[in-house]
C-alpha positions in Angstrom: 72.6 130.6 -112.1 69.8 128.6 -110.5 70.6 124.7 -109.6 68.0 122.8 -111.4 67.7 120.5 -108.7 65.9 122.5 -105.6 62.5 122.4 -107.4 62.2 118.6 -106.5 63.5 118.9 -103.6 60.7 121.7 -102.5 57.9 119.7 -103.9 59.1 116.9 -101.9 59.0 118.8 -98.5 55.4 119.7 -99.1 54.1 116.3 -100.0 56.3 115.0 -96.9 54.4 117.6 -94.2 50.9 116.7 -96.2 51.5 113.4 -95.6 52.5 114.0 -92.2 49.2 116.2 -91.6 47.0 113.6 -92.8 48.5 110.7 -90.5 47.3 112.5 -87.4 44.6 111.1 -85.3 41.1 111.9 -86.9 39.6 113.0 -83.4 43.0 115.1 -83.0 42.0 116.6 -86.5 38.4 117.8 -85.3 39.9 118.9 -81.8 42.0 121.2 -83.3 40.0 122.4 -86.1 37.1 125.2 -85.8 33.4 123.9 -85.9 32.3 124.1 -89.7 29.1 125.6 -89.9 25.9 123.4 -91.1 25.4 123.7 -95.0 23.0 126.8 -95.7 19.6 125.6 -97.7 19.2 127.7 -100.2 15.1 128.8 -101.1 13.7 126.5 -103.2 16.2 123.4 -102.2 14.5 121.0 -99.9 16.9 119.8 -96.7 17.7 116.1 -96.9 15.3 113.9 -94.8 17.6 112.8 -92.9 18.9 116.1 -91.6 15.2 117.2 -90.8 14.3 117.0 -86.9 10.6 115.0 -86.6 8.0 117.4 -86.3 5.2 116.6 -84.0 1.9 118.7 -84.3 1.1 120.3 -80.5 -1.6 118.9 -78.9 -4.0 122.4 -78.2 -6.0 121.8 -74.5 -10.0 122.3 -75.6 -10.7 126.2 -74.3 -14.3 125.3 -74.3 -16.0 124.1 -71.1 -18.9 121.7 -70.7 -22.4 122.4 -71.3 -24.7 120.9 -68.6 -28.4 121.1 -69.8 -30.8 123.1 -67.6 -34.4 123.9 -69.3 -35.9 125.2 -72.4 -38.0 128.4 -71.9 -40.7 129.6 -73.9 -40.3 133.3 -75.1 -42.2 136.0 -75.7 -43.0 135.5 -79.5 -43.1 131.7 -79.4 -39.8 131.1 -79.8 -37.5 128.8 -77.1 -34.3 129.4 -75.1 -32.4 126.2 -74.7 -30.4 127.0 -71.5 -27.1 125.7 -70.3 -24.6 125.8 -67.3 -21.2 126.2 -68.4 -19.8 126.8 -65.1 -20.3 128.5 -61.6 -22.0 131.7 -62.3 -21.9 131.3 -66.5 -24.8 130.3 -68.3 -25.8 130.3 -71.8 -29.0 130.6 -74.0 -29.1 129.0 -77.1 -32.5 130.8 -79.1 -34.4 128.9 -81.7 -37.3 129.8 -83.9 -38.5 126.3 -85.0 -35.3 124.7 -86.2 -33.5 127.7 -86.9 -31.0 128.9 -84.6 -31.4 132.4 -83.5 -28.3 132.9 -82.1 -26.6 132.7 -78.1 -26.9 134.7 -75.0 -23.7 134.2 -72.6 -24.1 135.4 -69.0 -20.7 135.6 -67.4 -19.2 136.3 -63.9 -23.0 136.1 -61.9 -24.1 139.1 -64.3 -27.5 138.9 -66.5 -26.9 138.7 -70.3 -28.8 140.6 -72.7 -30.2 140.5 -76.5 -32.8 141.7 -79.0 -34.0 139.9 -82.3 -36.9 141.7 -84.3 -38.3 143.9 -81.6 -38.1 140.7 -79.0 -36.1 141.4 -75.9 -34.5 138.6 -73.8 -32.9 139.1 -70.4 -30.4 135.9 -69.3 -30.2 135.8 -65.4 -27.3 133.9 -63.8 -29.7 131.3 -62.3 -30.9 129.9 -65.8 -34.1 132.1 -65.9 -34.8 134.1 -68.7 -37.3 136.7 -69.1 -38.6 138.0 -72.4 -41.0 141.1 -74.0 -41.7 141.9 -77.4 -41.2 146.1 -78.4 -44.2 148.0 -79.1 -46.5 145.1 -78.4 -50.1 146.4 -77.7 -50.9 146.0 -74.0 -53.9 143.7 -73.5 -56.8 145.6 -73.1 -59.2 144.8 -70.0 -61.5 142.2 -70.9 -64.9 143.7 -69.9 -66.6 141.3 -67.3 -69.8 139.1 -68.7 -73.0 140.9 -67.6 -75.3 138.5 -65.9 -78.0 137.8 -68.3 -81.2 139.1 -66.9 -83.2 136.9 -64.9 -86.6 136.0 -66.9 -89.0 136.3 -64.4 -92.5 134.6 -65.3 -95.1 136.8 -64.0 -98.8 136.9 -64.1 -101.1 140.2 -63.6 -105.1 140.1 -63.1 -106.4 143.5 -63.8 -109.2 144.5 -61.8 -111.4 147.9 -62.5 -112.4 148.5 -59.0 -115.6 150.3 -57.8 -113.9 153.9 -57.3 -113.1 153.7 -61.1 -109.3 152.9 -60.4 -107.3 150.1 -61.9 -105.5 147.3 -60.2 -103.3 144.7 -61.5 -102.7 141.7 -59.2 -99.3 140.4 -60.0 -97.7 137.2 -59.0 -94.6 135.6 -59.5 -91.0 134.8 -59.0 -90.2 138.2 -56.7 -93.5 138.0 -54.9 -96.9 138.6 -54.9 -98.2 142.6 -55.1 -100.5 145.0 -56.6 -100.3 148.1 -59.0 -102.7 150.8 -58.1 -102.9 153.5 -60.9 -106.0 155.7 -62.4 -107.9 155.1 -65.4 -105.8 157.0 -67.6 -102.6 155.5 -66.6 -101.4 157.8 -63.6 -99.3 155.6 -61.2 -100.7 155.7 -57.4 -98.7 153.1 -55.8 -98.1 149.5 -54.6 -99.3 147.3 -52.2 -97.4 144.1 -51.0 -96.9 141.1 -48.1 -94.8 143.7 -46.4 -96.7 146.7 -47.0 -100.4 145.2 -47.6 -102.8 148.0 -46.9 -103.3 151.6 -48.7 -105.7 154.4 -48.7 -106.3 156.8 -51.2 -109.4 159.3 -51.4 -111.4 157.7 -49.1 -110.7 154.1 -50.3 -108.8 151.4 -48.6 -106.9 148.4 -50.6 -106.1 145.6 -48.9 -104.4 142.1 -49.2 -105.7 139.2 -47.7 -103.1 136.5 -47.0 -102.8 133.0 -45.8 -99.2 133.1 -44.7 -96.7 133.6 -47.5 -99.7 133.4 -50.3 -101.9 136.6 -51.2 -105.3 135.0 -51.9 -107.6 138.2 -51.9 -107.6 141.5 -52.8 -110.4 143.7 -51.0 -111.1 147.6 -51.9 -113.6 149.0 -48.8 -115.2 152.2 -49.5 -114.6 154.0 -45.7 -116.7 157.0 -46.6 -119.7 154.5 -46.6 -119.3 153.3 -43.7 -117.6 150.1 -45.2 -119.0 149.0 -48.2 -116.7 146.2 -49.4 -115.5 144.2 -52.7 -113.6 140.9 -52.7 -111.5 139.5 -55.3 -109.8 136.7 -56.5 -106.1 137.4 -56.5 -105.0 135.1 -59.0 -108.0 135.7 -61.7 -109.2 139.4 -60.7 -112.8 137.7 -60.5 -115.3 139.6 -58.2 -116.0 136.8 -55.7 -117.6 138.5 -52.7 -119.5 141.8 -51.9 -120.3 143.6 -48.3 -122.9 146.3 -47.9 -123.1 148.1 -44.6 -126.4 148.4 -43.8 -127.5 152.5 -43.2 -130.7 152.1 -40.8 -132.6 154.1 -42.8 
């Protein structure tokens, strides 16, 4: 038969033991206890502000180097390229058509860069210069050299019907004085001038008489008759003298 008094004693012992545990120093109790895991944050439940570490946004260093303006060049189609230097052997060119930027060429490591737009071909060189050409552009046709206008020479001619039936035209003008000789039907016989002032044709002699550089008279001599002569004024073609050789008959 169980004794009814044991239950109160067992209960008292448990309580006494619990009391003994609670009176231990706080530090000793955490030292002997295993680390308690941090409470898990469930999805959708925000972590208490006191438990969140402060967030400092990272500052990303700028990776784009500074651009130094070099020059502006006009391209083959009339657009322009603004050229910038961004480092040793590194250049860039912004291509503009009016105020519209068409794009940027970038040359790196000392090598040229190439680009094209609507048939316009562009080359950007490491020294900051550009060249351009238009695809299928017609080659410029060589322009003919302007021909000098013919000089208007004022000349005047006096027409003389000579005693032998031939015709002489005494011409004076910018190219010098001369006499053009022809037959009555227009067949050309020749010309006499200051360089070659005499001519002989079928027994007749034609001769220029001059004073220095100027011709004064035109003389026709009938050699077969012994020297009968006719002297004409060069400017007007008018007969001014006549000489007849006496035959002695």
